[in-house]
C-alpha positions in Angstrom: 172.9 129.0 77.9 171.9 130.7 74.7 168.3 131.8 74.0 167.8 129.3 71.1 168.5 126.2 73.2 165.3 124.4 74.4 164.7 121.5 76.6 162.7 118.8 75.0 161.8 115.4 76.4 159.8 113.0 74.2 159.0 109.7 75.4 156.2 107.1 75.7 157.6 106.1 79.1 156.1 107.2 82.4 158.7 107.9 85.2 161.6 110.2 86.1 163.3 112.5 83.4 167.0 113.6 84.4 168.3 116.8 82.8 172.0 117.4 82.8 174.2 119.8 80.9 177.5 117.9 80.3 178.1 114.2 81.3 181.6 113.1 82.1 181.9 109.3 82.3 179.1 107.0 83.0 175.6 107.9 84.2 173.8 105.1 86.3 170.1 105.3 86.9 168.2 102.6 88.8 164.5 102.3 89.5 161.5 100.0 88.8 161.1 98.8 85.3 157.7 99.6 83.7 155.3 96.7 83.1 153.9 97.8 79.8 150.9 95.5 79.7 149.7 94.7 83.3 147.4 91.7 83.5 145.7 92.1 86.7 142.3 90.4 86.1 141.5 87.6 88.5 140.2 84.3 87.2 136.6 84.4 86.3 134.5 81.9 88.3 133.6 78.9 86.3 130.0 79.1 87.1 129.0 81.9 84.9 126.2 81.1 82.3 123.8 83.0 80.3 123.3 86.6 81.2 123.6 87.2 77.3 121.3 90.4 77.5 123.7 92.1 80.2 126.9 91.0 78.4 125.5 92.5 75.2 124.6 95.6 77.1 128.1 95.9 78.5 129.6 95.6 75.0 127.3 98.1 73.5 127.9 100.6 76.4 131.5 100.4 76.1 131.4 100.7 72.4 129.2 103.7 72.2 129.8 105.9 75.3 132.4 108.5 75.8 133.6 108.3 78.4 133.4 104.3 78.3 132.3 104.1 81.9 129.9 101.4 82.9 128.6 100.8 86.6 127.1 97.4 87.3 124.9 97.6 90.3 122.9 94.9 92.1 122.4 93.1 95.4 125.1 91.0 97.2 125.2 87.4 95.6 123.6 88.4 92.2 126.8 87.9 90.3 128.2 91.3 89.6 131.8 90.5 89.8 131.4 87.0 87.9 129.7 89.0 85.1 132.4 91.7 84.8 135.3 89.2 84.9 133.6 87.0 82.3 133.1 89.9 80.0 136.6 91.4 80.8 138.5 88.1 79.9 136.5 87.7 76.6 137.3 91.2 75.5 140.9 91.4 76.9 142.3 91.6 73.4 140.5 95.0 72.8 142.8 96.5 75.4 146.4 95.7 74.4 147.9 98.1 76.8 146.6 95.9 79.8 144.0 95.4 82.4 144.0 96.9 85.9 141.9 95.5 88.7 141.2 96.7 92.2 138.9 95.3 94.9 137.7 98.5 96.7 136.3 96.4 99.6 133.3 98.6 99.8 131.4 96.3 102.1 133.9 94.1 103.7 133.3 93.8 107.4 136.9 92.5 108.1 138.7 95.5 106.6 138.1 99.2 105.9 137.1 100.4 102.3 140.3 100.8 100.3 141.5 104.3 100.1 141.6 105.8 96.7 145.2 107.0 97.5 146.3 103.4 98.2 144.7 102.0 95.0 146.4 104.8 92.9 149.8 104.0 94.4 149.3 100.4 93.4 148.2 101.2 89.9 151.0 103.7 89.3 153.7 101.4 90.6 152.6 98.5 88.2 152.6 101.1 85.5 156.3 101.7 86.2 156.2 104.8 88.2 158.8 104.7 91.0 157.2 104.6 94.5 159.4 107.4 95.6 158.1 109.9 93.1 154.4 109.2 93.6 152.8 112.3 95.2 151.5 111.9 98.7 148.6 114.2 97.8 145.7 112.2 96.5 144.7 114.9 93.8 148.3 115.0 92.7 148.4 111.2 92.5 145.2 110.9 90.6 146.5 113.5 88.0 149.7 111.5 87.7 147.5 108.3 87.1 145.5 110.1 84.4 148.8 111.1 82.7 150.1 107.5 83.0 147.1 105.9 81.2 146.4 108.9 78.8 145.9 107.6 75.1 146.6 104.1 76.2 143.9 101.3 75.4 143.4 99.8 78.8 140.6 98.3 80.8 140.2 99.3 84.6 138.0 97.1 86.8 136.9 98.7 90.0 135.2 96.0 92.1 132.8 96.4 95.1 132.9 100.2 95.3 131.1 101.8 98.2 130.4 105.2 96.9 131.3 107.8 94.2 134.1 109.4 96.3 136.0 106.1 96.3 135.7 105.8 92.5 136.2 109.2 91.2 139.9 109.6 91.8 140.5 106.3 89.9 138.9 107.3 86.7 141.1 108.0 83.7 140.9 111.2 81.7 140.8 109.9 78.2 138.2 107.8 76.4 140.8 105.2 75.2 140.4 103.5 78.7 137.3 101.5 79.6 136.3 101.5 83.2 133.9 98.9 84.7 132.8 99.5 88.3 130.7 97.0 90.4 128.7 98.1 93.4 125.8 97.3 95.7 124.8 101.0 95.7 123.3 103.4 93.2 126.1 105.6 92.3 123.9 108.4 91.0 126.8 110.9 90.7 128.5 108.7 88.2 125.4 108.5 86.1 125.3 112.3 86.0 128.7 112.2 84.7 127.8 110.0 81.8 128.1 106.5 83.1 125.9 103.7 81.8 124.3 101.8 84.5 123.5 98.0 84.2 121.2 96.8 87.1 121.8 93.2 87.5 118.8 91.4 88.8 118.3 87.6 89.9 118.3 85.1 87.1 115.1 84.0 85.6 114.2 80.4 86.1 115.4 79.2 82.9 119.0 80.6 83.3 119.0 79.6 86.9 118.2 76.0 85.9 120.9 76.1 83.3 123.4 77.3 85.9 122.5 74.7 88.4 122.7 71.9 85.8 126.2 73.0 84.9 127.4 73.2 88.3 125.9 69.8 89.4 127.7 66.5 89.1 127.1 64.8 85.7 123.6 63.4 85.2 122.4 64.6 88.6 119.9 67.1 87.2 118.4 64.4 85.0 118.0 61.9 87.9 116.3 64.3 90.2 114.7 66.9 88.1 111.8 67.6 90.6 114.3 68.2 93.4 116.4 70.4 91.1 113.5 72.4 90.1 112.6 72.9 93.9 116.3 74.0 94.6 116.2 76.5 91.7 112.8 78.0 93.0 114.1 78.6 96.5 117.5 80.0 95.4 115.4 82.8 93.8 117.8 83.2 90.9 121.0 84.3 93.1 123.9 82.9 91.4 125.8 82.6 94.7 122.8 80.7 96.2 123.0 78.3 93.3 126.7 77.8 93.6 126.5 77.1 97.4 123.5 74.6 96.7 125.5 72.8 94.1 128.6 72.6 96.4 126.3 71.0 99.1 125.2 68.4 96.7 128.8 67.7 95.5 129.9 67.3 99.0 127.5 64.4 99.6 126.9 62.6 96.3 125.4 59.7 98.3 122.5 61.7 99.5 119.5 62.5 97.2 118.9 66.1 96.1 115.5 66.0 97.7 117.2 66.2 101.2 118.7 69.6 100.4 115.4 70.7 98.5 113.5 69.9 101.8 115.9 71.9 103.8 115.6 74.8 101.6 111.8 74.6 101.4 111.7 75.4 105.1 112.1 79.0 105.7 113.3 78.6 109.2 116.3 76.6 107.9 116.7 78.0 104.4 119.5 80.6 105.0 121.4 78.2 107.2 121.5 75.8 104.4 123.5 78.4 102.5 126.2 78.8 105.2 129.8 78.0 104.3 133.2 77.8 106.1 134.5 80.6 103.8 132.6 83.8 104.9 133.0 85.2 101.3 131.0 82.2 100.0 128.3 82.2 102.8 125.1 83.8 101.6 124.1 85.0 105.1 127.4 86.7 105.5 127.5 88.3 102.0 123.9 89.7 102.6 125.1 91.1 106.0 127.8 93.2 104.4 125.0 95.3 102.8 122.7 95.5 105.9 125.6 96.3 108.2 126.3 99.5 106.1 122.9 100.9 107.2 122.4 103.5 110.0 120.3 102.5 112.9 117.1 103.9 111.5 117.4 102.3 108.2 118.5 99.0 109.9 115.4 99.0 111.8 113.3 99.6 108.7 115.1 97.0 106.8 114.6 94.4 109.5 110.9 95.1 109.8 110.4 94.6 106.1 111.5 91.0 106.8 108.7 90.7 109.3 106.1 91.0 106.6 106.3 87.8 104.5 105.2 89.9 101.3 106.7 89.7 97.9 106.2 93.4 97.7 104.9 96.3 99.7 103.5 99.9 99.1 105.0 103.0 100.6 101.7 103.5 102.5 101.8 100.0 104.0 105.4 100.3 104.9 104.7 103.6 106.6 102.2 101.7 109.0 104.8 98.8 109.4 107.5 101.4 110.4 105.0 103.9 112.1 106.3 106.8 110.3 104.4 109.2 107.9 104.3 108.3 104.3 106.7 110.9 103.0 109.3 109.7 105.5 108.7 106.0 104.3 109.2 107.0 100.7 112.7 108.6 101.6 113.6 105.5 103.6 112.9 103.3 100.6 114.9 105.5 98.4 117.9 104.9 100.9 117.3 101.1 100.8 117.0 101.0 97.0 120.1 102.9 96.8 121.7 100.1 98.7 120.1 97.6 96.4 118.2 96.0 99.2 114.8 96.6 97.7 113.6 97.4 94.1 111.0 99.8 93.1 109.3 97.9 90.2 106.3 100.3 89.8 105.8 103.7 91.4 105.5 103.6 95.2 105.8 99.7 95.4 108.9 97.9 96.3 110.1 94.3 96.0 112.6 92.5 98.2 114.2 89.1 97.2 113.0 86.2 99.3 116.4 85.3 100.7 117.0 89.1 101.5 113.8 89.1 103.4 114.7 86.1 105.5 118.0 87.8 106.2 116.1 90.9 107.2 113.9 89.0 109.6 116.8 87.7 111.4 117.8 91.2 112.5 114.6 92.2 114.2 113.5 91.6 117.8 110.4 89.6 118.4 108.5 92.3 120.5 109.0 95.1 118.0 108.2 92.6 115.1 104.8 91.7 116.6 103.7 95.2 117.0 104.9 96.2 113.6 102.9 93.2 112.1 99.8 94.4 114.0 100.1 97.7 112.5 100.5 96.3 109.0 97.4 94.1 109.4 95.5 97.0 110.9 96.4 99.2 107.8 95.1 96.4 105.5 91.8 95.9 107.5 91.2 99.6 107.5 91.8 100.1 103.9 89.9 97.2 102.7 86.9 98.3 104.5 87.3 101.9 103.2 87.8 100.6 99.5 84.8 98.3 99.9 82.5 101.1 100.9 83.5 103.1 97.8 82.9 100.0 95.6 79.4 99.5 97.0 78.2 102.4 99.2 74.7 100.9 99.4 75.9 97.8 101.3 75.4 98.0 105.1 78.7 98.9 106.5 80.0 97.9 109.7 82.2 100.4 111.5 85.7 100.5 110.0 88.3 99.4 112.5 90.4 101.9 114.1 94.1 102.3 113.2 96.8 101.9 116.0 99.1 104.8 117.1 101.7 105.3 114.4 99.5 104.3 111.5 98.1 106.8 108.9 95.0 106.0 106.9 95.3 105.8 103.0 92.9 108.2 101.5 91.1 106.6 98.4 89.3 109.3 96.5 86.8 107.3 94.5 85.6 104.0 93.2 88.3 104.0 90.4 90.9 104.4 93.1 89.4 101.7 95.3 89.5 99.3 92.2 93.0 100.2 91.5 94.2 99.7 95.0 92.5 96.3 95.3 94.0 95.1 91.9 97.4 96.0 93.2 97.1 94.5 96.6 94.6 91.7 96.4 97.2 88.9 96.5 98.9 90.6 99.5 95.8 91.1 101.4 95.2 87.4 101.1 98.6 86.7 102.8 98.0 89.3 105.4 94.4 87.7 105.9 96.0 84.3 106.8 98.7 85.9 108.9 96.1 87.5 111.0 93.9 84.4 111.2 97.0 82.3 112.3 97.6 84.8 115.1 93.9 84.8 116.1 93.4 88.5 115.5 89.8 87.9 115.0 88.5 91.4 114.6 90.7 92.4 111.7 90.2 88.9 110.2 86.5 89.4 110.1 86.8 93.1 108.7 89.0 91.9 105.9 86.7 89.1 105.0 83.8 91.4 104.9 85.5 94.1 102.9 86.7 91.8 100.3 83.5 90.4 99.2 82.4 92.9 96.7 85.8 93.1 94.9 86.1 89.4 94.8 82.6 89.0 93.4 83.2 91.6 90.7 86.4 90.1 89.5 85.0 86.5 89.6 87.6 85.4 92.1 85.3 82.6 93.3 87.6 80.3 95.1 89.2 83.3 96.8 85.8 84.6 97.8 84.8 81.3 99.4 88.2 81.0 101.2 88.1 84.5 102.7 84.4 84.2 103.8 85.2 81.0 105.6 88.0 82.8 107.5 85.5 85.5 108.4 83.1 82.9 109.6 85.6 81.4 111.8 86.6 84.7 113.2 82.9 85.6 113.8 82.4 82.4 115.8 85.5 83.0 117.9 84.4 86.6 118.6 81.0 85.4 119.8 78.8 87.9 118.1 75.6 86.6 116.6 75.3 89.4 114.3 78.7 88.9 112.9 78.2 85.1 112.7 74.9 85.6 110.8 76.4 88.1 108.4 79.4 85.8 107.8 77.1 82.8 107.2 75.1 85.0 104.7 78.4 86.0 103.0 79.7 82.4 102.8 76.3 81.4 101.3 76.5 84.0 98.7 80.1 83.0 97.8 79.1 79.3 97.6 76.1 80.2 95.3 78.5 82.0 92.8 80.9 79.1 92.9 78.1 76.6 92.2 78.0 74.9 95.5 74.3 75.2 96.1 74.0 72.6 98.9 76.5 74.3 101.0 75.0 77.8 100.2 71.6 76.6 101.2 72.9 75.3 104.6 74.7 78.6 105.2 71.8 80.8 104.4 69.3 78.8 106.4 71.4 78.9 109.4 72.0 82.7 108.9 68.1 83.2 108.7 67.5 81.1 111.7 70.0 83.4 113.8 68.5 86.5 112.4 64.9 85.6 113.2 65.8 84.5 116.8 67.6 87.8 117.3 65.1 90.0 115.4 67.6 91.3 112.9 65.4 92.7 110.3 67.9 94.0 107.9 69.7 90.7 108.2 66.5 88.7 107.3 65.9 90.9 104.3 69.4 90.2 102.8 69.2 86.4 103.6 65.6 85.9 102.0 67.0 87.7 99.0 70.0 85.3 98.8 67.9 82.2 99.4 65.8 83.1 96.5 68.9 83.1 94.3 69.7 79.6 95.5 66.2 78.2 95.0 65.9 79.8 91.5 69.2 78.0 90.4 67.6 74.8 91.6 64.6 75.5 89.5 62.3 76.0 92.6 60.7 79.3 91.4 57.6 79.3 93.5 59.6 79.0 96.7 62.1 81.5 95.3 59.4 84.0 94.7 58.1 83.7 98.2 61.6 84.6 99.6 61.7 87.7 97.1 58.4 88.9 98.4 59.5 88.5 102.1 62.9 90.3 101.3 60.9 93.2 99.9 58.7 93.4 103.0 61.6 93.6 105.3 63.5 96.0 103.1 60.4 98.4 103.1 60.2 98.0 106.9 63.7 99.3 107.2 63.1 101.9 104.5 65.8 100.7 102.3 64.9 101.6 98.8 68.0 99.9 97.2 67.2 96.9 98.9 63.5 97.0 97.9 64.7 97.6 94.3 66.9 94.4 94.5 64.0 92.3 95.8 61.5 93.7 93.2 64.0 92.6 90.6 64.1 89.3 92.0 60.3 89.0 92.0 60.3 90.1 88.4 62.9 87.4 87.5 60.8 84.7 89.3 57.6 85.8 87.6 59.3 85.4 84.3 60.4 81.9 85.0 56.7 81.4 86.0 55.6 82.8 82.6 53.9 85.7 84.4 55.4 88.3 82.0 53.2 91.2 82.7 54.0 90.9 86.5 57.6 90.3 85.7 58.0 93.5 83.5 56.1 95.7 86.0 58.3 94.5 89.0 61.5 95.0 87.0 60.5 98.4 85.7 59.8 99.5 89.2 63.1 98.2 90.4 64.9 99.9 87.6 63.4 103.2 88.6 64.4 102.7 92.2 68.0 101.8 91.3 68.3 104.8 88.9 67.0 107.2 91.5 69.6 106.1 94.0 72.5 105.8 91.7 73.0 102.1 92.1 74.6 101.2 88.7 75.2 97.5 89.8 71.5 97.3 90.5 70.6 98.9 87.2 72.7 96.5 85.4 71.1 93.4 86.8 67.6 94.7 86.3 68.4 95.5 82.7 69.6 91.9 82.3 66.2 90.7 83.8 64.3 93.0 81.5 66.3 91.5 78.5 65.2 88.1 79.5 61.7 89.0 79.9 61.6 90.7 76.5 63.3 87.8 74.9 60.8 85.4 76.3 58.1 87.6 75.1 59.6 87.7 71.6 60.6 91.3 71.7 64.0 90.5 70.5 65.1 94.0 69.6 64.2 95.3 73.0 65.9 92.3 74.6 69.2 93.1 72.7 69.0 96.7 73.8 68.5 95.8 77.5 71.5 93.2 77.3 73.8 95.6 75.6 73.0 98.2 78.3 73.6 95.7 81.1 77.0 94.7 79.5 78.0 98.4 79.3 77.2 99.0 83.0 79.0 95.9 84.1 82.1 97.1 82.3 81.7 100.6 83.8 81.7 98.9 87.1 84.5 96.5 86.3 82.2 93.7 87.3 83.7 90.8 85.3 81.6 88.2 87.0 78.3 89.9 85.7 79.8 91.1 82.4 80.6 87.4 81.4 76.9 86.5 82.0 75.4 89.4 80.4 77.6 89.1 77.5 76.4 85.4 76.9 72.9 86.7 77.2 73.4 89.2 74.4 75.0 86.5 72.3 71.8 84.4 72.8 69.4 87.2 71.5 71.7 88.0 68.6 71.6 84.4 67.6 67.9 84.3 67.7 67.9 87.5 65.4 70.1 85.5 63.0 73.2 87.7 63.4 75.5 84.7 63.7 78.8 86.6 63.2 78.1 89.1 66.1 76.7 86.3 68.2 79.9 84.3 67.7 82.1 87.4 68.7 80.0 87.9 71.9 80.3 84.3 72.8 84.0 84.4 72.3 84.3 87.4 74.7 82.0 85.5 77.3 84.2 82.4 77.0 87.3 84.4 77.7 85.7 86.1 80.7 84.5 82.8 82.2 87.8 81.2 81.6 89.7 84.1 83.2 87.5 83.6 86.2 88.1 79.8 86.4 84.4 79.3 86.0 85.0 76.0 84.1 81.5 74.8 83.8 80.4 78.0 82.2 83.4 78.2 80.0 82.9 74.6 78.8 79.2 75.3 77.9 80.2 78.4 75.9 83.1 76.4 74.2 80.5 73.8 73.0 78.3 76.4 71.6 81.3 78.1 69.9 82.2 74.7 68.2 78.8 74.7 66.6 77.6 71.8 68.7 75.1 73.6 70.8 72.4 76.1 70.6 71.5 79.2 72.5 71.3 78.9 76.3 67.7 78.4 77.4 
């Protein structure tokens, strides 16, 4: 063969090329015929609806990214495959060279995950490569696949991937092919390689309602809108759950939807209501595919999360639940989040879907669950008391309850940290408090109630304050301690006073005082006399209120409690002012302010400045009154005491109105109105609203 002869093969086809020198007669070559445009997409489920944002994100990602690789991740049943197939069918014309689809079976308990080599063989065969020439070596097969799809405009859908190792060999090497991967896991390596990640969450209530309406028989939604709303709520925005619920309704059109709604409302039967003959359409089974992939340690942790009926949980609380150090809990959460079984919505706080939580609870044994729940409740009781001491160190503190083995305390550094913790946890504390009460864990019930009092007062959580105080009283009575019972009666009396139930407040405080007098609890008598003067003052009985304030001061002095003495002096000053003894009133309050300042009691300083403002206003010293009220407002803000801030702000508005500054007075009234309304203090809010409308005058 001469040197100037070259072999050259040019073709768009993929397959076998045969080189011969001279052909005599006919040449017969047989083999698979290439399918130039494979159409492997399964039918999209009919129940796709909405998800406009996510569909738009898919389109934008595949338009803009090179390589065009998108990973759709989310929990089982959230609709990942449905979303991808819906998008793929609507954009198939963008890929004229075809669409490839493979179910990688990443979490199928009935079969092992698909091997990349097997998937590659299937793809190459449908692309026209003869099976006999497909390399057995996985790397060589992957290289051949990249060659086969090079420069073709194709869509490749890889459904239900388990990990990056399963996906990587199936990726094309050129940007002309778009790849969509669905998975229950967080495939971080693909993100590093440039993949765009779409995290699919549960639907919001509006989209879920629209989907269920579309799935239900005609007019069913209109006929039973209340039952439908209940079903939507208990399905938690999971498309699979909504689809199963609609199938249940369609199977028995003669039954009212309220039958299913009631079944779903009961947590003990909710998951069973989503069972189906077809395992792939049974919610419990679909959820189990994710939990079954966890190792023993993570499986236990996942199950114990189901024990705690909380919408979310912090790393520190979970560490006690699991009896592990906080740093280990954080690592375990990262693994659970990677499996999309929990979601970190803010730093160090994780959420779990209600239906996933019910599934988790089924996996855990009763004995371990009980101990784990005890640890969790103990953590909250300990931290509530610790935080309360930081909020108000001058309050008499009962001993903080000990933590059980395996629990580690949460260290709160200062008052600001305590406020932040309470703000994040208050709703969950109420749930834990109720759990402990239901289980008759009376000691922790009492400690939680006692520790919540200051925070609930400052935030104006009046109904919550009454409710938790009642639980504390019930616990104290069950424990049988006279001291705890008296303390709880006094706390409930204060809570009722703030909430405006003066009759109940008076009854509670009178009972507390009787117990304290019989038992000789001097400090308790001091506190209760002080609280009774507040009730009597609100009733307009200022002479009697003054006597209680004087008694409180005597008891505080006997116990060498200067902060308590300051509170009692301030109360005396207020009552003297109501009785128009302004010289005595001013003298008492100035002494109170000096004591509060000397002992760093900002809360006491604020309340005393407020009293001095009233005295100055009643004595026609309006400029001084305005200064006192403004200072009281500043200190209430410093403390985050919304309850007091609302009252002090209205008082400042009063004196501004007397001074003739109508514009500023109106602004202050507006602030006070918003604060009262946010605390559900409707009577106070209505009073200020009338004043804002110009129908009323300054508060007397």
